VEXTORNU-415869 format. One record per residue (C-alpha): residue in one letter; x, y, z. Coordinates in steps of 0.5 Angstrom, whole numbers, plus 500, padded with zeros to 3 digits. Each point is the difference from the previous one (the first is absolute). Layout:
aXYZ;...
# end
This chain:
m414722625;a497496494;t502493502;d501496506;s507499502;t504497506;e507501498;t504505504;s500507497;t504506500;v497507500;c500501493;r497493499;c494502504;n499507496;r500496494;l495495502;c496506502;g501504494;q503505504;q507504498;t506499504;l502507503;h505497505;p503493500;l500499507;a493503502;s493501497;v493502502;v495496496;d493503499;l496493499;r494504499;k502501493;g498492499;g503494498;a502498507;t500492500;a506498502;r503497506;v507501500;s506498505;i504507500;d507501502;c498507503;y496503506;a493500498;v495505503;l493499497;l494505502;a493497498;g493503501;g496498506;s498493497;p503494504;g503497493;v507502502;c500495506;r497494502;r496503506;g496507499;p500505506;y498499507;s494504503;c505504503;d504502494;y500505495;s498498493;d501505495;a506497497;a505495502;v508500499;l504493499;f507499501;a505495497;p507499501;p505498494;g498493498;r493500502;r494499495;v496506498;s493500497;a498506496;a494497499;e498501507;a500507499;p497502493;e499507502;g506501504;r507502500;l507496501;l506503502;l506496499;f508502502;h506495499;p504499507;d506503495;l496507500;v501500508;r506496502;s505506500;e495505503;g498501507;l493497498;g504493499;a502500507;r493502502;m496494496;p500495506;l496505504;y494499495;t498493503;f494501496;f503497494;g500493503;y493500502;r495496496;s495502495;d494499506;e504505504;t500506495;l499507502;r493503500;l499507498;s495506502;a499505494;r504505503;e506495500;r499497493;r501507498;q506501503;v503494497;e498502493;r503506501;c507497502;l499495494;d499506496;y507503503;i503494498;d497500493;e502507499;e507499502;l500494495;h498505494;w505505502;g506495497;i506497503;d506504502;s504501506;f494502505;s495494498;r502495504;p500504507;l494503498;l496494498;c503497507;n497506504;k493500496;i500492501;e502501508;l494505501;l495495497;l503494504;n500505507;y493502498;c498493500;l504498506;r495505504;y494497497;y502493502;t501503507;r493503500;q497494497;f503496506;t497505505;l493499496;r501492501;h502500507;d494495502;m502495495;s508501501;a499499507;a495494499;a506497495;i505501505;a496497506;a499494496;a507499498;r502501507;r495495503;r503495494;l507502503;d499499507;d497493499;y506498496;l505502505;l496497506;s499493496;g508499500;r500500493;t506505500;a505495503;e499496493;q498505495;g503506502;l497507501;p495502495;g503505495;a497506496;a496495495;e497496505;m498507504;a497503493;r496493499;w497501507;a498507499;g497499493;h505504496;s507501496;e506500504;a501508499;y493502501;t500496507;a506503502;d498507498;m493499503;l503497507;r505506500;h494505499;e496497505;t505498506;g506504498;c504493500;g502495494;i499493499;g506498504;d499504506;l493497500;v502493500;q505502506;s495503504;r495494499;r506495502;l501504506;a493500502;a500492498;a506499505;k496504506;r494496499;m504493500;l504502506;l494502504;g495495497;t504494499;p505496504;m505500495;t507502502;v504506497;g504496495;e493496498;v497507499;a506502496;s500494496;a493500498;l501507498;g505499495;f506503504;g507496498;c502500508;e497502506;q505506501;a497503494;f493500502;r502503507;r504505497;l494502495;f495499506;t504505505;r501505495;l493500498;a496499506;g505503505;c501494504;t502493499;p496494499;a500497507;e499507503;y494501496;r497493501;h501501508;h497508500;
# end
């Protein structure tokens, strides 16, 4: 890429910026090791950027519990990608139109790491890096085969293989980051408890995914996946469980009436609070307070 650019780019334009031939208008594997990678572009494609072990690909280097042989950064259509951060890497681009009519199109929401921040990048071991390189080679080989009636399904199959390996490696990374994840979740849970017990819910409503992610110090997508990996529940489930815990504390530790507890926790009416409490706790609020 010879010049800085911030305009939305297609696969063909990105290839031109990299001095690379376009083999397919909807997909490309760009070898950044050939030099000239200085542009920062906002593309209309999904991007998978494989970089070496240097921290240049993201704002934060690997943690002590991470591998550091390589890093993979994912970007959805519309997000800016800087190839200069990975001058020794490779960049996979594929347009949403390529996968839309294939099974991969329906499965793209499974790959939530496209919503992660750059400091939540995937860190690879040497063996994992070799597998990612092989997957990129498979895609590149198919691109060089030429376009025919088999091109789209075969390209989608090979891209899906790569994404599934990355999903496996992210799950492994969450396992290695267990202590860090547990600390982040505990910090978010404390902030949530303080919020609920303060009574702010009555005026400001329940915290959403964005607020929970901010308290955890991560993106919404990463926070949701981290929470699901550590606890098996989603952000909404955590909020409701802590809401129930706050209700129990208020019922036992304050003279507030059931209606006042319901109002403080943001319920529209006392009846709605009673129904939810009974369903989750197995008894009514009044029964819980007296037993």
